mmCIF file as Biopython writes it, N, C-alpha, C and O atoms, coordinates in Angstrom:
data_model
#
loop_
_atom_site.group_PDB
_atom_site.id
_atom_site.type_symbol
_atom_site.label_atom_id
_atom_site.label_alt_id
_atom_site.label_comp_id
_atom_site.label_asym_id
_atom_site.label_entity_id
_atom_site.label_seq_id
_atom_site.pdbx_PDB_ins_code
_atom_site.Cartn_x
_atom_site.Cartn_y
_atom_site.Cartn_z
_atom_site.occupancy
_atom_site.B_iso_or_equiv
_atom_site.auth_seq_id
_atom_site.auth_asym_id
_atom_site.pdbx_PDB_model_num
ATOM 1   N N  . UNK A ? 1  ? -54.002 -29.649 23.252 1.0 0.0 1  A 1 
ATOM 2   C CA . UNK A ? 1  ? -53.318 -30.536 24.167 1.0 0.0 1  A 1 
ATOM 3   C C  . UNK A ? 1  ? -53.119 -29.833 25.508 1.0 0.0 1  A 1 
ATOM 4   O O  . UNK A ? 1  ? -52.932 -28.617 25.542 1.0 0.0 1  A 1 
ATOM 5   N N  . UNK A ? 2  ? -53.153 -30.534 26.543 1.0 0.0 2  A 1 
ATOM 6   C CA . UNK A ? 2  ? -53.033 -30.068 27.929 1.0 0.0 2  A 1 
ATOM 7   C C  . UNK A ? 2  ? -51.906 -30.781 28.602 1.0 0.0 2  A 1 
ATOM 8   O O  . UNK A ? 2  ? -51.898 -32.010 28.673 1.0 0.0 2  A 1 
ATOM 9   N N  . UNK A ? 3  ? -50.930 -30.016 29.110 1.0 0.0 3  A 1 
ATOM 10  C CA . UNK A ? 3  ? -49.788 -30.562 29.810 1.0 0.0 3  A 1 
ATOM 11  C C  . UNK A ? 3  ? -50.247 -30.852 31.323 1.0 0.0 3  A 1 
ATOM 12  O O  . UNK A ? 3  ? -50.733 -29.983 32.046 1.0 0.0 3  A 1 
ATOM 13  N N  . UNK A ? 4  ? -50.040 -32.134 31.695 1.0 0.0 4  A 1 
ATOM 14  C CA . UNK A ? 4  ? -50.485 -32.467 33.040 1.0 0.0 4  A 1 
ATOM 15  C C  . UNK A ? 4  ? -49.271 -32.696 33.968 1.0 0.0 4  A 1 
ATOM 16  O O  . UNK A ? 4  ? -49.386 -32.586 35.189 1.0 0.0 4  A 1 
ATOM 17  N N  . UNK A ? 5  ? -48.124 -33.012 33.376 1.0 0.0 5  A 1 
ATOM 18  C CA . UNK A ? 5  ? -46.866 -33.236 34.145 1.0 0.0 5  A 1 
ATOM 19  C C  . UNK A ? 5  ? -45.677 -32.646 33.419 1.0 0.0 5  A 1 
ATOM 20  O O  . UNK A ? 5  ? -45.609 -32.704 32.191 1.0 0.0 5  A 1 
ATOM 21  N N  . UNK A ? 6  ? -44.805 -32.120 34.106 1.0 0.0 6  A 1 
ATOM 22  C CA . UNK A ? 6  ? -43.556 -31.502 33.535 1.0 0.0 6  A 1 
ATOM 23  C C  . UNK A ? 6  ? -42.528 -31.508 34.638 1.0 0.0 6  A 1 
ATOM 24  O O  . UNK A ? 6  ? -42.637 -30.713 35.572 1.0 0.0 6  A 1 
ATOM 25  N N  . UNK A ? 7  ? -41.482 -32.417 34.566 1.0 0.0 7  A 1 
ATOM 26  C CA . UNK A ? 7  ? -40.501 -32.420 35.589 1.0 0.0 7  A 1 
ATOM 27  C C  . UNK A ? 7  ? -39.230 -33.056 35.041 1.0 0.0 7  A 1 
ATOM 28  O O  . UNK A ? 7  ? -39.188 -33.562 33.920 1.0 0.0 7  A 1 
ATOM 29  N N  . UNK A ? 8  ? -38.142 -33.006 35.923 1.0 0.0 8  A 1 
ATOM 30  C CA . UNK A ? 8  ? -36.887 -33.603 35.549 1.0 0.0 8  A 1 
ATOM 31  C C  . UNK A ? 8  ? -36.648 -34.791 36.459 1.0 0.0 8  A 1 
ATOM 32  O O  . UNK A ? 8  ? -36.718 -34.690 37.684 1.0 0.0 8  A 1 
ATOM 33  N N  . UNK A ? 9  ? -36.358 -35.943 35.813 1.0 0.0 9  A 1 
ATOM 34  C CA . UNK A ? 9  ? -36.085 -37.200 36.594 1.0 0.0 9  A 1 
ATOM 35  C C  . UNK A ? 9  ? -34.541 -37.337 36.603 1.0 0.0 9  A 1 
ATOM 36  O O  . UNK A ? 9  ? -33.907 -37.430 35.552 1.0 0.0 9  A 1 
ATOM 37  N N  . UNK A ? 10 ? -33.990 -37.347 37.759 1.0 0.0 10 A 1 
ATOM 38  C CA . UNK A ? 10 ? -32.450 -37.494 37.864 1.0 0.0 10 A 1 
ATOM 39  C C  . UNK A ? 10 ? -32.042 -38.934 37.805 1.0 0.0 10 A 1 
ATOM 40  O O  . UNK A ? 10 ? -32.310 -39.724 38.710 1.0 0.0 10 A 1 
ATOM 41  N N  . UNK A ? 11 ? -31.365 -39.265 36.684 1.0 0.0 11 A 1 
ATOM 42  C CA . UNK A ? 11 ? -30.975 -40.606 36.381 1.0 0.0 11 A 1 
ATOM 43  C C  . UNK A ? 11 ? -29.752 -40.602 35.499 1.0 0.0 11 A 1 
ATOM 44  O O  . UNK A ? 11 ? -29.761 -39.973 34.441 1.0 0.0 11 A 1 
ATOM 45  N N  . UNK A ? 12 ? -28.740 -41.261 35.888 1.0 0.0 12 A 1 
ATOM 46  C CA . UNK A ? 12 ? -27.518 -41.285 35.000 1.0 0.0 12 A 1 
ATOM 47  C C  . UNK A ? 12 ? -27.717 -42.257 33.890 1.0 0.0 12 A 1 
ATOM 48  O O  . UNK A ? 12 ? -28.067 -43.415 34.117 1.0 0.0 12 A 1 
ATOM 49  N N  . UNK A ? 13 ? -27.493 -41.783 32.657 1.0 0.0 13 A 1 
ATOM 50  C CA . UNK A ? 13 ? -27.737 -42.643 31.507 1.0 0.0 13 A 1 
ATOM 51  C C  . UNK A ? 13 ? -26.806 -42.127 30.368 1.0 0.0 13 A 1 
ATOM 52  O O  . UNK A ? 13 ? -26.291 -41.012 30.454 1.0 0.0 13 A 1 
ATOM 53  N N  . UNK A ? 14 ? -26.605 -42.907 29.349 1.0 0.0 14 A 1 
ATOM 54  C CA . UNK A ? 14 ? -25.772 -42.543 28.185 1.0 0.0 14 A 1 
ATOM 55  C C  . UNK A ? 14 ? -26.587 -42.236 26.955 1.0 0.0 14 A 1 
ATOM 56  O O  . UNK A ? 14 ? -27.543 -42.942 26.633 1.0 0.0 14 A 1 
ATOM 57  N N  . UNK A ? 15 ? -26.197 -41.163 26.260 1.0 0.0 15 A 1 
ATOM 58  C CA . UNK A ? 15 ? -26.832 -40.883 24.935 1.0 0.0 15 A 1 
ATOM 59  C C  . UNK A ? 15 ? -25.756 -40.718 23.884 1.0 0.0 15 A 1 
ATOM 60  O O  . UNK A ? 15 ? -24.595 -40.505 24.235 1.0 0.0 15 A 1 
ATOM 61  N N  . UNK A ? 16 ? -26.089 -40.808 22.628 1.0 0.0 16 A 1 
ATOM 62  C CA . UNK A ? 16 ? -25.145 -40.660 21.606 1.0 0.0 16 A 1 
ATOM 63  C C  . UNK A ? 16 ? -25.505 -39.413 20.768 1.0 0.0 16 A 1 
ATOM 64  O O  . UNK A ? 16 ? -26.627 -39.232 20.296 1.0 0.0 16 A 1 
ATOM 65  N N  . UNK A ? 17 ? -24.499 -38.596 20.627 1.0 0.0 17 A 1 
ATOM 66  C CA . UNK A ? 17 ? -24.682 -37.374 19.840 1.0 0.0 17 A 1 
ATOM 67  C C  . UNK A ? 17 ? -23.768 -37.360 18.654 1.0 0.0 17 A 1 
ATOM 68  O O  . UNK A ? 17 ? -22.712 -37.985 18.744 1.0 0.0 17 A 1 
ATOM 69  N N  . UNK A ? 18 ? -24.059 -36.713 17.549 1.0 0.0 18 A 1 
ATOM 70  C CA . UNK A ? 18 ? -23.168 -36.679 16.378 1.0 0.0 18 A 1 
ATOM 71  C C  . UNK A ? 18 ? -21.905 -35.890 16.834 1.0 0.0 18 A 1 
ATOM 72  O O  . UNK A ? 18 ? -21.964 -34.934 17.606 1.0 0.0 18 A 1 
ATOM 73  N N  . UNK A ? 19 ? -20.734 -36.387 16.275 1.0 0.0 19 A 1 
ATOM 74  C CA . UNK A ? 19 ? -19.492 -35.791 16.576 1.0 0.0 19 A 1 
ATOM 75  C C  . UNK A ? 19 ? -18.995 -34.894 15.545 1.0 0.0 19 A 1 
ATOM 76  O O  . UNK A ? 19 ? -17.896 -34.367 15.717 1.0 0.0 19 A 1 
ATOM 77  N N  . UNK A ? 20 ? -19.692 -34.648 14.462 1.0 0.0 20 A 1 
ATOM 78  C CA . UNK A ? 20 ? -19.319 -33.752 13.448 1.0 0.0 20 A 1 
ATOM 79  C C  . UNK A ? 20 ? -18.483 -34.418 12.354 1.0 0.0 20 A 1 
ATOM 80  O O  . UNK A ? 20 ? -18.286 -33.816 11.299 1.0 0.0 20 A 1 
ATOM 81  N N  . UNK A ? 21 ? -18.001 -35.603 12.561 1.0 0.0 21 A 1 
ATOM 82  C CA . UNK A ? 21 ? -17.201 -36.318 11.545 1.0 0.0 21 A 1 
ATOM 83  C C  . UNK A ? 21 ? -17.993 -37.476 10.931 1.0 0.0 21 A 1 
ATOM 84  O O  . UNK A ? 21 ? -17.405 -38.316 10.250 1.0 0.0 21 A 1 
ATOM 85  N N  . UNK A ? 22 ? -19.319 -37.545 11.155 1.0 0.0 22 A 1 
ATOM 86  C CA . UNK A ? 22 ? -20.101 -38.636 10.627 1.0 0.0 22 A 1 
ATOM 87  C C  . UNK A ? 22 ? -20.219 -39.781 11.571 1.0 0.0 22 A 1 
ATOM 88  O O  . UNK A ? 22 ? -20.820 -40.802 11.240 1.0 0.0 22 A 1 
ATOM 89  N N  . UNK A ? 23 ? -19.661 -39.640 12.738 1.0 0.0 23 A 1 
ATOM 90  C CA . UNK A ? 23 ? -19.815 -40.694 13.749 1.0 0.0 23 A 1 
ATOM 91  C C  . UNK A ? 23 ? -20.622 -40.224 14.899 1.0 0.0 23 A 1 
ATOM 92  O O  . UNK A ? 23 ? -21.294 -39.196 14.819 1.0 0.0 23 A 1 
ATOM 93  N N  . UNK A ? 24 ? -20.563 -41.048 16.108 1.0 0.0 24 A 1 
ATOM 94  C CA . UNK A ? 24 ? -21.310 -40.702 17.174 1.0 0.0 24 A 1 
ATOM 95  C C  . UNK A ? 24 ? -20.419 -40.681 18.391 1.0 0.0 24 A 1 
ATOM 96  O O  . UNK A ? 24 ? -19.459 -41.450 18.441 1.0 0.0 24 A 1 
ATOM 97  N N  . UNK A ? 25 ? -20.689 -39.824 19.396 1.0 0.0 25 A 1 
ATOM 98  C CA . UNK A ? 25 ? -19.932 -39.735 20.626 1.0 0.0 25 A 1 
ATOM 99  C C  . UNK A ? 25 ? -20.839 -40.109 21.767 1.0 0.0 25 A 1 
ATOM 100 O O  . UNK A ? 25 ? -21.959 -39.607 21.857 1.0 0.0 25 A 1 
ATOM 101 N N  . UNK A ? 26 ? -20.383 -40.978 22.635 1.0 0.0 26 A 1 
ATOM 102 C CA . UNK A ? 26 ? -21.151 -41.429 23.823 1.0 0.0 26 A 1 
ATOM 103 C C  . UNK A ? 26 ? -20.970 -40.393 24.910 1.0 0.0 26 A 1 
ATOM 104 O O  . UNK A ? 26 ? -19.834 -40.043 25.228 1.0 0.0 26 A 1 
ATOM 105 N N  . UNK A ? 27 ? -22.076 -39.874 25.510 1.0 0.0 27 A 1 
ATOM 106 C CA . UNK A ? 27 ? -21.987 -38.779 26.492 1.0 0.0 27 A 1 
ATOM 107 C C  . UNK A ? 27 ? -22.924 -39.230 27.651 1.0 0.0 27 A 1 
ATOM 108 O O  . UNK A ? 27 ? -24.035 -39.717 27.441 1.0 0.0 27 A 1 
ATOM 109 N N  . UNK A ? 28 ? -22.418 -39.041 28.837 1.0 0.0 28 A 1 
ATOM 110 C CA . UNK A ? 28 ? -23.264 -39.418 30.058 1.0 0.0 28 A 1 
ATOM 111 C C  . UNK A ? 28 ? -24.083 -38.245 30.493 1.0 0.0 28 A 1 
ATOM 112 O O  . UNK A ? 28 ? -23.549 -37.149 30.661 1.0 0.0 28 A 1 
ATOM 113 N N  . UNK A ? 29 ? -25.381 -38.443 30.682 1.0 0.0 29 A 1 
ATOM 114 C CA . UNK A ? 29 ? -26.337 -37.396 31.089 1.0 0.0 29 A 1 
ATOM 115 C C  . UNK A ? 29 ? -26.802 -37.724 32.458 1.0 0.0 29 A 1 
ATOM 116 O O  . UNK A ? 29 ? -26.788 -38.907 32.798 1.0 0.0 29 A 1 
ATOM 117 N N  . UNK A ? 30 ? -27.226 -36.786 33.310 1.0 0.0 30 A 1 
ATOM 118 C CA . UNK A ? 30 ? -27.583 -37.037 34.617 1.0 0.0 30 A 1 
ATOM 119 C C  . UNK A ? 30 ? -29.127 -36.843 34.948 1.0 0.0 30 A 1 
ATOM 120 O O  . UNK A ? 30 ? -29.617 -37.165 36.030 1.0 0.0 30 A 1 
ATOM 121 N N  . UNK A ? 31 ? -29.832 -36.284 33.902 1.0 0.0 31 A 1 
ATOM 122 C CA . UNK A ? 31 ? -31.335 -36.168 34.024 1.0 0.0 31 A 1 
ATOM 123 C C  . UNK A ? 31 ? -32.020 -36.273 32.762 1.0 0.0 31 A 1 
ATOM 124 O O  . UNK A ? 31 ? -31.488 -36.087 31.668 1.0 0.0 31 A 1 
ATOM 125 N N  . UNK A ? 32 ? -33.289 -36.595 32.972 1.0 0.0 32 A 1 
ATOM 126 C CA . UNK A ? 32 ? -34.249 -36.833 31.773 1.0 0.0 32 A 1 
ATOM 127 C C  . UNK A ? 32 ? -35.300 -35.845 31.945 1.0 0.0 32 A 1 
ATOM 128 O O  . UNK A ? 32 ? -35.810 -35.745 33.060 1.0 0.0 32 A 1 
ATOM 129 N N  . UNK A ? 33 ? -35.716 -35.060 30.940 1.0 0.0 33 A 1 
ATOM 130 C CA . UNK A ? 33 ? -36.850 -34.105 31.096 1.0 0.0 33 A 1 
ATOM 131 C C  . UNK A ? 33 ? -38.143 -34.904 30.675 1.0 0.0 33 A 1 
ATOM 132 O O  . UNK A ? 33 ? -38.166 -35.493 29.595 1.0 0.0 33 A 1 
ATOM 133 N N  . UNK A ? 34 ? -39.139 -34.918 31.473 1.0 0.0 34 A 1 
ATOM 134 C CA . UNK A ? 34 ? -40.344 -35.638 31.284 1.0 0.0 34 A 1 
ATOM 135 C C  . UNK A ? 34 ? -41.568 -34.716 31.151 1.0 0.0 34 A 1 
ATOM 136 O O  . UNK A ? 34 ? -41.834 -33.907 32.040 1.0 0.0 34 A 1 
ATOM 137 N N  . UNK A ? 35 ? -42.319 -34.841 30.030 1.0 0.0 35 A 1 
ATOM 138 C CA . UNK A ? 35 ? -43.543 -34.103 29.911 1.0 0.0 35 A 1 
ATOM 139 C C  . UNK A ? 35 ? -44.620 -35.003 29.474 1.0 0.0 35 A 1 
ATOM 140 O O  . UNK A ? 35 ? -44.415 -35.801 28.559 1.0 0.0 35 A 1 
ATOM 141 N N  . UNK A ? 36 ? -45.812 -34.920 30.103 1.0 0.0 36 A 1 
ATOM 142 C CA . UNK A ? 36 ? -46.952 -35.732 29.799 1.0 0.0 36 A 1 
ATOM 143 C C  . UNK A ? 36 ? -48.104 -34.808 29.407 1.0 0.0 36 A 1 
ATOM 144 O O  . UNK A ? 36 ? -48.468 -33.878 30.128 1.0 0.0 36 A 1 
ATOM 145 N N  . UNK A ? 37 ? -48.669 -35.113 28.211 1.0 0.0 37 A 1 
ATOM 146 C CA . UNK A ? 37 ? -49.786 -34.354 27.692 1.0 0.0 37 A 1 
ATOM 147 C C  . UNK A ? 37 ? -50.984 -35.284 27.483 1.0 0.0 37 A 1 
ATOM 148 O O  . UNK A ? 37 ? -50.881 -36.490 27.256 1.0 0.0 37 A 1 
ATOM 149 N N  . UNK A ? 38 ? -52.187 -34.567 27.587 1.0 0.0 38 A 1 
ATOM 150 C CA . UNK A ? 38 ? -53.313 -35.312 27.160 1.0 0.0 38 A 1 
ATOM 151 C C  . UNK A ? 38 ? -54.095 -34.469 26.148 1.0 0.0 38 A 1 
ATOM 152 O O  . UNK A ? 38 ? -53.976 -33.244 26.116 1.0 0.0 38 A 1 
ATOM 153 N N  . UNK A ? 39 ? -54.891 -35.148 25.327 1.0 0.0 39 A 1 
ATOM 154 C CA . UNK A ? 39 ? -55.665 -34.484 24.335 1.0 0.0 39 A 1 
ATOM 155 C C  . UNK A ? 39 ? -57.200 -34.701 24.645 1.0 0.0 39 A 1 
ATOM 156 O O  . UNK A ? 39 ? -57.773 -35.741 24.318 1.0 0.0 39 A 1 
ATOM 157 N N  . UNK A ? 40 ? -57.810 -33.694 25.272 1.0 0.0 40 A 1 
ATOM 158 C CA . UNK A ? 40 ? -59.268 -33.872 25.684 1.0 0.0 40 A 1 
ATOM 159 C C  . UNK A ? 40 ? -60.079 -33.825 24.416 1.0 0.0 40 A 1 
ATOM 160 O O  . UNK A ? 40 ? -59.877 -33.001 23.523 1.0 0.0 40 A 1 
ATOM 161 N N  . UNK A ? 41 ? -61.035 -34.785 24.388 1.0 0.0 41 A 1 
ATOM 162 C CA . UNK A ? 41 ? -62.025 -34.756 23.254 1.0 0.0 41 A 1 
ATOM 163 C C  . UNK A ? 41 ? -63.418 -34.914 23.899 1.0 0.0 41 A 1 
ATOM 164 O O  . UNK A ? 41 ? -63.539 -35.338 25.049 1.0 0.0 41 A 1 
ATOM 165 N N  . UNK A ? 42 ? -64.403 -34.584 23.171 1.0 0.0 42 A 1 
ATOM 166 C CA . UNK A ? 42 ? -65.832 -34.705 23.577 1.0 0.0 42 A 1 
ATOM 167 C C  . UNK A ? 42 ? -66.271 -36.183 23.445 1.0 0.0 42 A 1 
ATOM 168 O O  . UNK A ? 42 ? -65.945 -36.846 22.461 1.0 0.0 42 A 1 
ATOM 169 N N  . UNK A ? 43 ? -66.944 -36.639 24.356 1.0 0.0 43 A 1 
ATOM 170 C CA . UNK A ? 43 ? -67.361 -38.036 24.452 1.0 0.0 43 A 1 
ATOM 171 C C  . UNK A ? 43 ? -68.325 -38.431 23.326 1.0 0.0 43 A 1 
ATOM 172 O O  . UNK A ? 43 ? -68.488 -39.611 23.017 1.0 0.0 43 A 1 
ATOM 173 N N  . UNK A ? 44 ? -68.985 -37.380 22.698 1.0 0.0 44 A 1 
ATOM 174 C CA . UNK A ? 44 ? -70.012 -37.615 21.647 1.0 0.0 44 A 1 
ATOM 175 C C  . UNK A ? 44 ? -69.393 -37.498 20.270 1.0 0.0 44 A 1 
ATOM 176 O O  . UNK A ? 44 ? -70.063 -37.682 19.254 1.0 0.0 44 A 1 
ATOM 177 N N  . UNK A ? 45 ? -68.124 -37.193 20.249 1.0 0.0 45 A 1 
ATOM 178 C CA . UNK A ? 45 ? -67.453 -36.957 18.919 1.0 0.0 45 A 1 
ATOM 179 C C  . UNK A ? 45 ? -67.264 -38.123 18.054 1.0 0.0 45 A 1 
ATOM 180 O O  . UNK A ? 45 ? -66.636 -39.075 18.517 1.0 0.0 45 A 1 
ATOM 181 N N  . UNK A ? 46 ? -67.747 -38.181 16.793 1.0 0.0 46 A 1 
ATOM 182 C CA . UNK A ? 46 ? -67.550 -39.216 15.840 1.0 0.0 46 A 1 
ATOM 183 C C  . UNK A ? 46 ? -66.839 -38.793 14.651 1.0 0.0 46 A 1 
ATOM 184 O O  . UNK A ? 46 ? -67.103 -37.707 14.135 1.0 0.0 46 A 1 
ATOM 185 N N  . UNK A ? 47 ? -65.877 -39.636 14.136 1.0 0.0 47 A 1 
ATOM 186 C CA . UNK A ? 47 ? -65.135 -39.281 12.938 1.0 0.0 47 A 1 
ATOM 187 C C  . UNK A ? 47 ? -65.767 -39.982 11.732 1.0 0.0 47 A 1 
ATOM 188 O O  . UNK A ? 47 ? -65.295 -39.820 10.607 1.0 0.0 47 A 1 
#
């Protein structure tokens, strides 16, 4: 696999994380990590 993009997008959003008591806690985050990969293959490859 080949990584072609890797950056942080600054965007306020909510995520839910386990609170340790079997429930979820809502937390506001300010960024999202973005990574884009491609899988190069040969054009003559047949499965």
